[in-house]
C-alpha positions in Angstrom: 82.8 123.1 56.4 85.4 125.9 56.4 85.4 129.3 54.7 87.8 128.1 52.0 85.1 125.7 50.9 82.5 128.5 50.8 84.6 130.5 48.3 84.6 127.6 45.8 81.2 128.8 44.5 82.7 132.0 43.0 81.7 131.2 39.5 78.1 130.5 40.5 77.9 133.8 42.4 79.3 135.7 39.4 76.4 134.4 37.3 73.6 134.0 39.8 73.8 137.2 41.8 73.6 139.5 38.7 70.9 137.3 37.2 68.6 137.6 40.3 69.4 141.3 40.6 68.1 141.9 37.1 65.2 139.4 36.9 63.5 140.0 40.2 62.8 143.7 39.8 61.4 143.1 36.3 59.2 140.2 37.4 57.7 142.1 40.3 57.3 145.4 38.4 59.6 147.1 40.9 61.2 149.3 38.3 59.8 151.0 35.2 62.7 150.9 32.8 61.3 153.7 30.6 61.5 156.3 33.4 65.3 156.3 33.4 68.2 157.1 31.0 70.5 154.3 30.1 73.3 155.4 32.5 70.7 155.9 35.3 69.2 152.5 34.5 72.7 150.9 34.8 73.1 152.6 38.2 69.8 151.2 39.5 70.5 147.7 38.3 73.9 147.9 39.9 72.1 148.7 43.2 69.7 145.7 42.7 72.7 143.4 42.1 74.2 144.8 45.3 71.0 143.9 47.2 71.1 140.4 45.6 74.7 140.0 46.6 74.2 141.1 50.2 71.2 138.7 50.6 72.9 135.8 48.8 76.2 136.1 50.7 74.5 136.7 54.0 72.3 133.6 53.6 75.3 131.5 52.8 77.4 132.8 55.7 74.5 132.3 58.1 73.9 128.8 56.8 77.5 127.8 57.5 77.4 129.3 61.0 74.2 127.3 61.7 75.9 124.2 60.4 78.8 124.7 62.8 76.4 125.0 65.8 73.8 122.4 65.0 74.0 119.0 63.4 71.3 117.3 61.4 71.6 114.1 63.5 71.4 115.7 67.0 69.5 119.0 66.5 67.4 118.7 63.3 64.5 120.9 64.6 66.7 123.7 65.8 68.5 123.6 62.4 65.3 123.8 60.4 63.9 126.6 62.5 67.0 128.7 62.3 67.6 128.0 58.6 64.0 128.7 57.6 62.9 131.6 59.8 66.1 133.3 61.0 68.2 132.9 57.9 65.7 133.0 55.1 62.7 135.0 56.4 64.1 137.3 59.0 67.5 138.1 57.5 66.5 138.1 53.8 63.2 139.9 54.4 64.6 142.5 56.7 67.7 143.3 54.7 65.9 143.4 51.3 63.0 145.5 52.7 65.4 148.1 54.2 67.6 148.3 51.1 64.7 148.5 48.7 63.0 151.1 50.8 66.2 153.2 50.6 66.2 152.7 46.9 62.6 153.7 46.5 63.2 157.0 48.3 65.7 158.0 45.6 64.0 156.5 42.6 61.5 158.0 40.2 58.9 155.3 41.0 55.4 156.5 42.2 53.6 153.4 43.5 50.1 153.8 44.8 51.1 151.4 47.6 54.0 149.3 48.8 52.8 146.3 46.7 55.9 146.0 44.4 58.3 146.3 47.3 56.4 143.7 49.3 56.2 141.3 46.3 60.0 141.8 45.6 60.8 141.1 49.2 58.6 137.9 49.1 60.3 136.6 46.0 63.7 137.4 47.5 62.8 135.3 50.6 61.6 132.4 48.4 64.8 132.6 46.2 66.9 132.8 49.3 65.2 129.6 50.6 66.0 127.8 47.3 69.6 129.0 47.4 70.1 128.0 51.0 68.7 124.5 50.3 71.0 124.0 47.3 74.0 125.0 49.4 72.8 122.7 52.2 72.4 119.8 49.8 75.9 120.4 48.3 77.4 120.6 51.8 75.7 117.4 52.9 77.0 115.6 49.7 80.5 116.9 50.4 80.2 115.7 54.0 79.0 112.3 52.9 81.7 112.0 50.3 84.3 112.9 52.9 82.9 110.4 55.4 82.9 107.7 52.7 86.5 108.5 51.7 87.5 108.5 55.4 85.8 105.1 56.0 87.6 103.7 52.9 90.9 105.1 54.2 90.4 103.6 57.6 89.4 100.2 56.1 92.5 100.3 53.9 94.7 101.2 56.8 93.2 98.4 58.9 93.6 95.9 56.0 97.2 96.9 55.6 97.9 96.6 59.3 96.2 93.1 59.3 98.3 92.1 56.2 101.5 93.2 57.9 100.6 91.2 61.0 99.9 88.1 58.8 103.2 88.6 57.0 105.1 88.9 60.3 103.5 85.6 61.4 105.3 83.8 58.6 108.9 84.7 59.5 109.1 83.3 63.1 107.7 80.0 62.0 110.0 79.6 59.1 113.0 80.8 61.1 112.3 78.2 63.8 112.1 75.3 61.2 115.2 76.5 59.3 117.4 76.7 62.4 116.2 73.3 63.6 117.1 71.8 60.3 120.5 73.5 60.1 121.3 72.5 63.6 120.4 68.9 62.7 122.7 68.9 59.6 125.7 70.6 61.3 126.1 67.7 63.7 125.5 65.0 61.2 126.8 66.2 57.8 128.8 69.4 57.8 129.2 69.5 54.0 125.5 69.2 53.5 125.0 71.8 56.2 127.1 74.3 54.1 125.0 73.5 51.0 121.9 74.0 53.1 123.2 77.3 54.4 123.9 78.6 50.9 120.4 77.7 49.7 118.9 79.1 52.9 120.6 82.4 52.1 118.8 82.5 48.7 115.5 81.8 50.4 116.0 84.5 53.0 117.0 87.0 50.3 113.7 86.3 48.6 111.7 86.7 51.9 113.5 89.9 52.8 113.3 91.4 49.3 109.5 90.7 48.9 108.3 91.1 52.5 106.9 94.5 51.8 105.3 93.5 48.5 101.7 92.3 48.2 102.3 90.6 44.8 105.2 89.1 42.9 105.5 87.4 39.6 104.6 83.7 39.6 108.0 83.0 38.1 109.7 84.5 41.2 107.5 82.5 43.5 108.2 79.3 41.6 111.9 79.9 41.9 111.6 80.5 45.6 109.6 77.4 46.2 112.1 75.3 44.3 114.9 76.6 46.5 112.8 76.1 49.6 111.9 72.5 48.5 115.5 71.8 48.0 116.1 72.6 51.7 113.4 70.0 52.5 115.0 67.5 50.2 118.3 67.8 52.1 116.5 66.9 55.2 114.0 64.3 54.0 115.9 62.9 51.0 113.8 60.5 48.9 110.8 60.7 51.2 109.4 63.8 49.4 109.1 64.9 45.8 107.7 67.9 44.0 106.4 68.2 40.5 106.1 71.7 39.0 104.0 71.8 35.9 104.1 75.5 35.2 105.5 76.8 31.9 107.8 79.7 31.7 105.2 81.7 29.8 102.5 81.1 32.4 105.0 82.0 35.2 105.6 85.4 33.5 102.0 86.3 33.0 100.6 86.0 36.5 101.0 87.6 39.9 100.7 85.9 43.3 101.2 86.9 46.9 104.8 86.1 48.0 105.6 83.1 50.2 102.1 81.6 49.6 103.3 78.4 48.0 105.7 77.9 50.8 102.9 77.9 53.3 101.1 75.1 51.4 104.2 72.9 51.0 105.0 73.3 54.7 101.4 72.3 55.4 101.7 69.2 53.3 104.9 68.2 55.1 103.4 68.8 58.5 100.2 66.8 58.1 101.2 63.8 56.1 103.2 60.6 56.9 105.9 59.7 54.4 109.0 57.5 54.1 111.6 56.7 51.4 109.5 53.7 50.4 106.2 55.6 50.5 107.2 59.1 49.5 104.9 62.2 49.5 104.6 63.9 46.1 103.5 67.5 45.9 102.2 68.7 42.5 102.2 72.4 41.6 100.3 73.4 38.4 98.3 76.2 36.8 94.7 75.9 35.7 91.9 78.4 35.0 93.6 81.4 36.8 94.6 79.3 39.8 97.7 77.7 41.0 96.9 74.3 42.3 98.9 72.5 45.0 97.9 68.9 45.3 99.1 65.9 47.3 97.9 62.5 48.1 96.6 62.2 51.7 98.9 60.1 53.8 97.3 60.2 57.3 99.6 60.0 60.2 98.9 57.3 62.8 99.2 59.8 65.6 98.3 63.0 63.9 98.3 66.0 66.2 95.1 68.1 66.2 95.3 70.8 63.5 94.4 74.4 64.2 94.4 75.3 60.5 96.2 78.6 61.4 98.4 78.4 58.3 95.6 78.0 55.9 93.5 80.6 57.6 96.4 83.1 57.5 96.9 82.4 53.8 93.2 82.8 53.1 93.1 86.1 55.1 96.1 87.4 53.0 94.3 86.6 49.8 91.1 88.3 51.0 93.1 91.4 51.9 95.2 91.5 48.8 92.8 90.2 46.0 89.3 90.2 47.6 89.2 86.5 46.7 89.4 83.3 48.8 91.5 80.3 48.4 89.7 77.1 47.5 90.3 73.9 49.6 89.3 70.5 48.3 89.5 67.3 50.3 88.1 64.1 48.8 89.9 61.9 51.5 92.3 60.7 48.8 93.8 64.0 47.6 94.2 67.3 49.3 94.1 70.3 46.9 94.4 74.0 47.5 93.7 76.4 44.7 95.3 79.9 45.0 93.8 82.6 42.8 96.4 84.3 40.6 96.1 87.7 38.9 96.8 88.4 35.2 99.9 90.6 34.9 
């Protein structure tokens, strides 16, 4: 805690120091108000307020010095001893006793003993203890709030770094597949290759334009997946179909992480067997704040082992962006993935 933070209690001091300087001498009978003229009385109370300020400010200053040297977690006993005896008792008692003794020498008070001075010093020590504890509590709360904020910032930074890493995993995979397809078409159908290239440019513009975004309109994602699926149609022809059952109104009202539908379409193409006579149909629809991607399961005869990296990456992206998980349903006839969408 630095000195700038100490000065933030100025309004409390402006109220508390004069209040204690006026109340304590009257509570302990330190001063007999009727012995003095009004100007003289003002002068005496100004001195008491000065004593209150010296004790108050000194206790706060010492408390912060103790906080700098000793931590509650590592040196709690040293901190308690120094705060209680050195700061409150020794400093507050010694300073107030000296200053009040000087005052008594110049006052009109005639005590039979030092009882009023002793009582005043005792109350000042008790008041100093309460004030120090209040400052300590406030300081600990500030420290806790700072630590909580710091942890949240670290978690957010970690989540952002993880999200960027997951986004970056998408591009190399997609680039590899795109170049393979384009290479295939160039040698077999140059005209189709040009069409493929034009559509591929639209797809990449979407990827590059939304790579840094966490969410996009569902309409934009649907347009993107339509272009992406057109690329697949060029390659697979009648062996694959896609049905999009999303109205324009629904597409404008929801947000979705970019390039999420592409991952699921690619997953369906990768893990299913299909031909022109037995095509694979992928259905995309909206229901109960989810986008559902559904396809009939057409198991390959020699299906390679799946690592589920694509679905895991997608699920991780959703957890980082929306704090929600994707839902995967497999009844051995149909494979369905439900992606949570956010209301715009």
